[in-house]
C-alpha positions in Angstrom: -53.9 -15.7 12.4 -50.3 -16.7 11.2 -47.8 -14.5 13.0 -44.8 -15.7 11.2 -43.2 -14.0 8.4 -40.7 -15.6 6.0 -37.8 -13.8 4.2 -35.1 -14.7 1.6 -31.7 -12.9 1.0 -30.3 -13.0 -2.5 -26.8 -11.6 -2.6 -26.8 -12.0 1.2 -23.2 -11.4 1.9 -22.3 -12.6 5.6 -25.8 -12.0 6.5 -26.2 -8.4 7.9 -29.8 -8.1 6.6 -30.7 -11.6 7.8 -29.4 -10.9 11.4 -31.5 -7.7 11.4 -34.6 -9.7 10.1 -34.2 -12.6 13.0 -34.3 -9.6 15.6 -37.1 -7.8 14.1 -40.5 -8.0 15.9 -43.2 -6.3 13.6 -46.4 -5.3 15.4 -49.7 -4.4 14.1 -53.0 -4.0 16.3 -51.8 -6.1 19.1 -50.2 -8.9 17.1 -46.6 -9.3 17.2 -44.9 -11.3 14.5 -41.3 -12.8 14.1 -39.5 -13.4 10.9 -38.0 -16.7 9.8 -35.0 -16.7 7.7 -35.7 -19.3 4.8 -32.2 -18.9 3.2 -29.5 -16.8 1.8 -27.9 -16.8 -1.7 -24.4 -15.8 -2.6 -21.6 -16.8 -4.9 -18.9 -16.4 -2.2 -18.3 -19.6 -0.3 -16.8 -17.8 2.7 -19.8 -15.6 2.6 -22.2 -18.6 2.7 -20.4 -20.0 5.7 -20.6 -16.9 7.7 -24.3 -16.4 6.9 -25.0 -19.7 8.2 -22.8 -19.2 11.3 -24.7 -16.0 12.1 -28.3 -16.9 11.3 -28.4 -20.6 11.6 -30.3 -20.7 8.3 -29.1 -22.5 5.0 -27.2 -20.4 2.4 -26.8 -21.6 -1.3 -23.9 -20.9 -3.3 -25.7 -19.6 -6.4 -23.9 -17.7 -9.2 -26.4 -15.3 -10.8 -24.2 -14.6 -13.8 -25.3 -15.7 -17.3 -22.6 -17.4 -19.3 -21.7 -14.2 -21.3 -21.6 -12.2 -18.0 -19.3 -14.9 -16.4 -16.9 -14.5 -19.4 -16.9 -10.7 -19.3 -16.3 -10.7 -15.5 -13.6 -13.4 -15.1 -12.2 -13.1 -18.5 -12.6 -17.0 -19.4 -15.0 -19.7 -20.0 -16.8 -21.0 -16.9 -15.6 -24.6 -15.8 -17.2 -27.8 -17.1 -19.4 -28.0 -14.0 -20.8 -24.6 -14.0 -24.2 -24.0 -15.3 -26.7 -20.9 -15.6 -29.1 -20.5 -12.5 -32.6 -21.1 -13.3 -36.0 -19.9 -11.7 -36.5 -23.5 -10.4 -33.3 -23.3 -8.5 -34.6 -20.4 -6.6 -38.2 -22.0 -6.0 -36.5 -25.2 -4.6 -34.1 -23.2 -2.3 -37.2 -21.6 -0.9 -38.6 -25.2 -0.1 -41.4 -24.7 -2.7 -43.0 -21.9 -0.8 -43.5 -18.3 -1.5 -41.6 -16.0 1.1 -43.2 -12.9 2.5 -40.1 -10.8 1.9 -37.2 -10.7 -0.5 -34.3 -8.5 0.9 -31.4 -8.2 -1.7 -28.2 -6.4 -2.1 -26.8 -6.7 -5.4 -23.0 -6.1 -5.9 -22.5 -2.2 -5.8 -18.7 -2.1 -6.8 -19.6 -0.9 -10.3 -22.0 1.8 -9.0 -19.8 3.3 -6.2 -17.9 6.5 -6.8 -14.8 4.8 -5.2 -14.3 3.1 -8.5 -12.7 5.2 -11.3 -15.3 6.4 -14.0 -13.4 4.8 -17.0 -13.0 1.4 -15.1 -16.7 1.4 -14.2 -17.7 1.6 -17.9 -15.5 -1.5 -18.5 -17.2 -4.6 -19.8 -16.2 -6.4 -16.7 -18.0 -4.0 -14.3 -21.0 -3.5 -16.8 -21.4 -7.4 -16.4 -21.3 -7.0 -12.6 -24.0 -4.4 -12.7 -26.3 -6.5 -14.8 -26.7 -9.0 -11.8 -29.4 -6.9 -10.2 -31.4 -7.0 -13.3 -30.8 -10.7 -13.8 -31.7 -11.7 -10.2 -34.8 -9.8 -10.4 -36.0 -11.5 -13.6 -35.2 -15.0 -12.1 -36.9 -14.3 -8.9 -40.2 -12.9 -10.6 -40.2 -15.9 -12.9 -39.8 -18.3 -10.0 -42.8 -16.8 -8.2 -44.9 -15.7 -11.0 -47.8 -18.1 -10.0 -47.7 -16.5 -6.5 -45.9 -13.2 -6.2 -43.6 -12.2 -3.1 -45.7 -9.5 -1.2 -42.9 -7.2 -0.7 -39.4 -7.1 -2.5 -36.7 -4.6 -1.2 -33.4 -3.9 -3.0 -30.6 -2.1 -1.1 -27.4 -0.5 -2.9 -25.2 2.6 -3.1 -26.7 5.9 -4.3 -24.4 5.9 -7.2 -26.8 3.2 -8.8 -29.1 6.3 -9.7 -26.4 7.6 -12.0 -23.9 4.9 -13.2 -26.7 2.3 -13.1 -29.6 4.5 -14.5 -30.2 2.2 -17.5 -30.1 -0.8 -15.1 -32.7 0.7 -12.8 -35.0 1.8 -15.7 -35.2 -1.8 -17.0 -35.5 -3.3 -13.3 -38.3 -0.8 -12.4 -40.3 -1.5 -15.6 -39.9 -5.2 -14.9 -41.4 -4.8 -11.4 -44.1 -2.6 -12.6 -45.1 -5.1 -15.4 -45.3 -7.8 -12.7 -47.9 -5.8 -10.9 -45.8 -4.2 -8.2 -46.1 -0.6 -6.8 -42.5 0.7 -6.3 -40.7 3.5 -4.6 -37.3 4.6 -4.6 -35.4 6.8 -2.1 -32.0 7.4 -0.4 -31.9 6.8 3.3 -29.0 7.2 5.9 -28.8 3.7 7.3 -27.1 5.2 10.4 -30.2 7.2 11.2 -32.4 4.4 10.4 -30.7 1.9 12.7 -29.4 4.3 15.5 -25.7 3.5 14.4 -22.5 5.4 15.1 -21.8 5.6 11.5 -23.3 7.6 8.5 -24.2 5.3 5.7 -26.1 6.7 2.6 -27.9 3.9 0.8 -30.4 3.7 -2.2 -33.5 1.7 -1.3 -36.0 0.3 -4.0 -39.1 -1.3 -2.4 -41.7 -2.8 -4.4 -45.2 -4.0 -2.8 -47.6 -6.1 -4.5 -51.2 -4.7 -3.8 -52.9 -8.1 -4.3 -50.7 -9.7 -1.7 -50.1 -6.7 0.7 -52.9 -4.2 0.3 -51.9 -2.3 3.3 -49.5 0.8 2.8 -46.0 0.6 4.2 -44.6 3.3 6.4 -41.1 4.8 6.4 -39.2 3.9 9.6 -38.6 6.8 11.8 -35.2 8.2 12.1 -33.1 7.7 15.2 -30.3 9.9 16.5 -26.9 9.0 15.6 -24.4 7.7 18.2 -20.9 9.0 18.3 -18.0 6.8 17.7 -17.2 6.8 21.5 -20.6 5.6 22.3 -20.0 2.4 20.4 -16.3 2.0 21.1 -16.3 2.9 24.7 -17.8 -0.3 26.0 -15.6 -2.5 23.9 -12.2 -4.0 25.2 -9.0 -2.0 24.6 -7.7 -2.6 21.0 -5.2 -5.6 21.0 -7.3 -7.5 23.8 -8.0 -10.7 21.4 -9.1 -12.7 24.4 -12.2 -10.4 25.0 -12.6 -9.2 21.5 -11.5 -12.0 19.3 -8.9 -12.3 16.8 -10.4 -9.5 14.7 -9.5 -7.0 17.7 -5.8 -7.0 16.9 -4.4 -3.6 16.1 -3.5 -3.0 12.4 0.4 -3.0 11.8 1.2 0.4 10.5 4.2 1.7 9.1 6.0 4.3 11.4 5.5 7.1 8.9 1.7 6.3 8.7 1.5 6.4 12.6 3.3 9.7 12.7 0.9 11.1 10.1 -2.1 9.9 12.0 -0.5 11.4 15.4 -0.2 14.9 13.7 -3.6 15.1 11.9 -6.3 17.0 14.1 -9.1 15.0 15.2 -12.0 15.4 12.6 -9.8 16.2 9.7 -7.8 14.0 7.2 -4.5 14.2 5.2 -5.1 17.6 3.8 -4.5 18.9 7.4 -0.9 17.9 6.8 -0.4 20.7 4.3 -1.3 23.3 7.0 1.0 21.5 9.7 3.2 23.8 11.7 6.1 21.3 11.2 8.6 23.9 12.7 7.2 23.3 16.2 6.9 19.6 15.9 10.7 18.8 15.4 12.7 17.3 18.1 13.9 20.4 20.2 17.7 20.4 21.0 19.6 23.2 22.1 23.2 22.2 21.9 26.0 24.0 23.8 27.7 27.1 22.3 30.1 26.1 19.6 28.3 23.0 18.7 28.0 22.6 14.8 30.7 25.2 14.6 32.2 25.8 11.2 35.9 26.9 11.5 37.2 29.7 9.3 40.0 28.7 7.1 42.1 31.9 7.8 41.8 31.5 11.7 43.1 29.2 14.3 40.8 26.3 15.3 39.3 25.9 18.6 40.4 23.0 21.1 40.1 19.4 19.8 38.1 17.1 21.9 37.2 13.5 21.6 33.8 14.3 20.0 32.9 11.8 17.3 31.3 14.2 15.0 29.6 17.6 14.4 27.2 18.7 16.9 28.4 16.5 19.8 30.6 19.1 21.6 32.0 22.6 20.9 35.1 21.0 19.5 36.5 22.0 16.1 34.7 19.6 13.7 34.0 21.2 10.5 35.7 23.8 8.4 34.9 26.1 5.5 37.2 24.5 3.0 37.9 26.8 -0.2 39.6 24.0 -2.2 36.2 22.7 -3.3 36.4 24.6 -6.5 32.9 25.8 -6.6 33.8 29.1 -8.1 31.6 31.6 -9.8 32.6 30.0 -13.1 31.2 26.6 -12.1 27.9 25.3 -13.5 25.2 27.5 -12.1 22.3 25.1 -12.7 23.3 22.2 -10.4 20.2 21.3 -8.3 18.2 24.0 -9.7 14.4 23.7 -9.7 12.5 25.5 -12.4 9.0 26.8 -11.9 6.1 25.2 -13.8 5.2 28.6 -15.4 8.6 29.4 -16.9 10.5 28.3 -20.0 12.8 25.3 -19.5 16.6 25.8 -19.6 18.8 24.2 -22.4 18.5 20.5 -22.2 21.8 18.9 -21.7 23.0 15.4 -21.3 23.1 15.5 -17.4 21.5 12.6 -16.0 21.5 13.7 -12.3 20.5 16.7 -10.4 24.2 17.1 -9.3 25.4 17.6 -12.9 22.6 19.6 -14.7 19.6 17.3 -15.1 16.5 19.5 -15.4 14.1 19.5 -12.4 10.6 21.2 -12.1 8.3 22.0 -9.3 4.9 20.3 -10.7 1.9 21.6 -9.0 -0.5 19.3 -10.8 -0.6 16.7 -8.0 -2.6 19.1 -6.1 -5.3 19.0 -8.8 -5.8 15.1 -9.1 -9.5 14.7 -9.2 -9.3 10.9 -8.3 -7.5 11.8 -5.1 -9.5 10.5 -2.3 -10.5 13.1 0.4 -10.8 11.0 3.5 -7.3 9.2 3.3 -5.5 9.2 6.8 -8.7 11.0 8.2 -9.0 11.0 12.0 -12.5 10.9 13.3 -13.3 12.3 16.6 -14.3 10.1 19.5 -17.5 12.0 20.0 -18.9 12.0 16.5 -20.4 9.3 14.1 -18.0 7.5 12.0 -17.9 7.9 8.2 -19.0 5.2 5.9 -17.2 1.9 6.6 -15.5 0.6 3.4 -13.2 -2.3 2.7 -10.3 0.1 2.2 -6.9 0.1 4.0 -5.8 3.0 6.3 -4.2 5.1 3.6 -7.2 4.9 1.1 -10.0 5.7 3.4 -9.8 3.3 6.3 -11.3 4.7 9.6 -9.1 6.0 12.3 -10.0 7.8 15.6 -8.5 10.0 18.2 -9.0 7.4 21.2 -9.1 9.3 24.4 -9.1 6.3 26.6 -5.3 6.3 26.7 -5.9 9.2 29.3 -7.4 6.2 31.6 -4.0 4.7 32.0 -2.5 5.0 35.6 -1.2 8.3 36.5 -3.1 10.4 33.8 -6.0 11.6 35.9 -5.0 14.8 37.6 -7.5 14.2 40.4 -6.2 10.7 41.3 -5.5 10.4 45.1 -6.3 14.0 45.6 -6.6 15.2 49.1 -8.7 18.5 49.4 -8.0 21.2 51.7 -10.4 21.8 54.6 -10.5 25.6 53.9 -10.9 25.6 50.2 -13.9 24.7 47.8 -14.4 21.2 46.9 -13.4 19.8 43.3 -16.3 18.9 41.1 -18.1 15.7 42.3 -17.9 13.1 39.6 -19.3 9.5 39.6 -16.4 7.8 41.1 -16.3 5.5 44.1 -12.5 5.1 44.6 -9.9 7.4 45.5 -7.6 6.2 42.7 -10.2 7.0 39.9 -11.1 10.6 41.3 -13.2 10.1 44.5 -12.6 13.1 46.7 -10.6 12.8 50.0 -10.2 15.6 52.5 -7.8 16.5 55.5 -10.7 16.7 58.0 -9.5 18.6 61.2 -12.5 17.4 63.1 -11.0 14.0 64.2 -10.4 14.3 67.9 -7.7 12.0 68.5 -7.8 12.4 72.3 -11.1 10.6 72.4 -9.3 7.4 71.4 -5.9 7.2 73.0 -3.3 5.1 70.9 -5.5 5.0 67.8 -3.1 4.3 64.9 -0.4 4.2 67.7 3.1 3.2 66.6 5.1 1.9 69.7 8.9 2.7 70.1 11.2 -0.2 69.8 13.1 0.8 72.8 10.0 1.3 75.1 7.9 -1.0 77.0 4.7 -2.3 75.2 1.4 -0.7 76.0 -1.6 -2.8 77.2 -2.7 -5.2 74.7 -6.3 -4.6 73.8 -8.7 -7.2 72.4 -8.8 -5.4 69.1 -7.8 -6.4 65.5 -7.4 -3.2 63.6 -4.6 -0.6 63.8 -7.0 2.2 64.3 -8.3 0.9 67.7 -5.2 0.5 69.6 -1.3 1.0 69.5 -0.5 -2.3 67.8 2.1 -1.1 65.4 5.9 -0.9 66.1 8.7 1.1 64.4 10.8 -2.0 63.7 14.4 -1.1 63.0 15.1 -4.5 61.7 13.1 -4.0 58.5 15.1 -2.6 55.7 12.7 -0.5 53.5 14.9 0.0 50.6 13.8 -2.2 47.5 16.1 -4.9 46.5 18.6 -4.1 43.9 17.3 -4.2 40.3 13.7 -3.2 41.3 12.4 -1.1 38.5 15.8 -1.5 36.8 16.4 0.0 33.3 19.3 -1.7 31.5 21.8 0.3 29.4 21.7 -0.5 25.7 25.5 -0.9 25.5 25.9 -3.1 28.6 25.3 -6.6 29.3 22.0 -7.7 30.9 21.9 -8.9 34.6 20.6 -12.4 35.3 17.0 -12.8 34.0 14.7 -13.6 36.9 11.0 -14.6 37.0 9.9 -11.1 38.2 8.0 -8.6 36.2 8.9 -5.0 35.7 8.3 -4.0 39.3 10.7 -6.6 40.8 13.5 -7.0 38.4 15.8 -5.3 35.7 13.6 -6.1 32.8 13.3 -2.7 31.0 15.9 -1.3 28.6 16.8 2.3 27.4 16.0 1.6 23.7 17.7 4.3 21.5 16.2 2.9 18.3 13.9 5.1 16.2 11.9 2.9 13.7 12.5 3.3 10.0 9.7 5.1 8.2 8.3 2.1 6.6 8.9 -0.4 9.6 5.7 -2.0 10.5 4.3 -2.3 14.0 1.8 -1.2 16.7 3.0 2.2 17.6 1.6 4.3 20.6 2.1 7.9 19.9 0.3 10.5 22.1 -0.9 13.3 19.9 -0.9 17.0 20.7 -4.5 16.9 21.9 -3.6 14.4 24.5 -5.2 11.3 22.8 -3.9 8.4 20.6 -4.7 8.6 17.0 -4.9 5.1 16.0 -6.5 2.9 13.3 -9.8 1.1 14.1 -9.6 -2.6 14.5 -11.6 -4.9 12.4 -13.8 -5.8 15.3 -14.5 -2.1 16.0 -15.5 -1.5 12.4 -18.0 -4.5 12.7 -19.4 -2.8 16.0 -19.8 0.5 14.0 -21.8 -1.4 11.5 -24.1 -2.8 13.9 -22.8 -6.5 14.0 -23.4 -8.5 17.2 -20.5 -8.5 19.6 -20.8 -12.3 20.4 -21.6 -15.2 17.9 -24.6 -17.2 18.8 -22.5 -19.7 20.8 -21.3 -16.6 22.9 -17.8 -16.6 21.3 -16.4 -13.0 20.5 -17.3 -11.9 16.8 -15.5 -13.6 14.3 -15.8 -14.3 10.6 -15.4 -18.1 9.8 -12.6 -19.0 7.8 -11.5 -15.5 6.9 -7.7 -15.2 7.6 -7.0 -12.0 6.0 -8.0 -8.6 7.7 -8.4 -7.0 4.2 -10.9 -9.6 3.3 -12.9 -9.2 6.6 -13.1 -5.5 6.2 -14.3 -5.9 2.7 -17.2 -8.1 4.0 -18.0 -5.6 6.8 -18.0 -2.7 4.6 -20.2 -4.4 2.1 -22.9 -5.7 4.7 -26.3 -4.2 5.4 -26.2 -2.9 9.1 -28.3 -5.4 10.9 -30.1 -2.6 13.1 -31.2 -0.7 9.8 -32.5 -4.0 8.2 -34.3 -4.7 11.5 -36.2 -1.3 11.2 -37.0 -1.7 7.5 -38.3 -5.2 8.0 -40.3 -4.2 11.0 -42.2 -1.7 8.9 -42.7 -4.3 5.9 -43.8 -6.9 8.5 -46.2 -4.7 10.1 -47.9 -4.0 6.7 -48.2 -7.7 5.8 -49.7 -8.4 9.3 -52.3 -5.6 8.6 -53.1 -7.1 5.3 -53.6 -10.7 6.9 -56.1 -8.9 9.3 -58.0 -7.3 6.5 -56.7 -3.7 7.5 -55.8 -1.8 4.5 -55.8 1.7 5.9 -54.2 2.8 9.1 -53.2 6.3 10.8 -49.5 6.8 11.7 -47.1 9.7 12.3 -44.6 8.2 9.9 -44.5 9.1 6.2 -46.2 6.6 3.8 -43.2 4.6 2.2 -45.2 2.6 -0.6 -48.7 3.9 -0.8 -51.8 2.4 -2.2 -52.1 2.4 -6.0 -54.1 5.1 -7.7 -56.7 2.7 -8.8 -57.5 1.7 -5.2 -60.5 3.3 -3.5 -59.8 5.3 -0.2 -61.2 3.8 2.8 -64.1 5.9 4.5 -63.1 6.7 8.2 -66.0 7.6 10.5 
């Protein structure tokens, strides 16, 4: 019996579904099959290159648009060398053979709730939505003489509402071609055992003549936490171990501060409840600082202070000559409530000369405001759905507790327990600098081994030299007065900001003056990689592109054992878009294993089997039930 299954992947992207298919091992009645990826199809050349890099199978750059759909989407006529795809193109791409499985992921941008409702109804996105229908039509025509046994379509759940008309036509087309269909919404994270939740719409179609055996739904797996996925990975920024996609995003200082103050598990809305009074830089100046002198009294002593607040010198005064009398304009810098009448409109163009200001509450009721902007996910919970968005628009950030693994952070490091007190908790550490226990054991009888660890005096005769090589076996150490134990000048040196630097040496921070007391505070919009320890003792940081790919279940290493890398994709924004759009390989693996098991059963003549899982695509109503003795 043939154990090999074949699969094609229209709208393949970078190959998440195909990676899962190659790893799938469907099994039925002792027969274990494997899946051959015949080809992928996508309009994006970068996606095609990455599909081939991850799977080793060919990927054809096919544009499924009709001419009118091309014009509606791009806004112009196609180039001269462009032509509409035909069923024969798909037939030739499959090497003139019918595959066992078609796994397709039509573009979902027009169906997702992340796109505004008005924009989703535009001619441009309606043309994009029609691709699912057109690809199905071309594929059914390409294999109408020999139907594909099982066809599966993956998309966002929003296709059931925004794409209802497309789905109705597509399902009718499949039923007319002889397929039994079933549609459902699954959490791909639970199907693949991922560290992220990902709701997906699945439409599966089984041709009863080619695959008479029913298909079972894959059993759900427990979700992992973000920490389960991220902990084994290299620390962010280690591009040698994690590849170039593991560099940390360059955030503005203001965004980094926002992330640091948002509690883990919450998003930007927590900033509205922030007790910012307790987060200010606390400074208690000496008495008299920021003092304002009385116009009618003598001033205090004058010092060399450069400005208010730097000493208790007289540096400010309440000057009555400003002329702000009761008769002066009383609407300067005045803010009017949203629910009260406006004042008289004047020609004032600035708040300082009478321009009208208002406290506008409507920003709080913006329905299009995304609820997960600047969200901090906890390290021990599954990640939210991975999208191609930047950090401020829904990109994932976590409170990474591994910052506590830096030197000096563990309270039990190098701890010596008292003989008379209970021991600390036993942990799985083997070294004293990582928490292994030590004790001051009084049972050591030094009189049994004279001179053990002995240190001889410089001024006394030496003791007998023993044939030992270790300090704990004889008095083989000496208090040598010639050794100056003081470190050399400059060790751990911190340079002043306003002074000239000493000579630059080839040493590191431990052996030279190579640190500086930097007084600069970044500008709000200055971009960089900022390390801010939050109130919970962790570092709230943005996930790297590499970590997002791992949360989606992508392989950590390429087939040639290089770290994960998208070929030819230079932009992190584009890389994140590809990662957010892909089918998680572990989820695809589970779906294809259930489909493959049904096909293997059909090849063995088995059309009924018992199972603890729910039936995904049951036999048709016209099929006769099998009698089981």
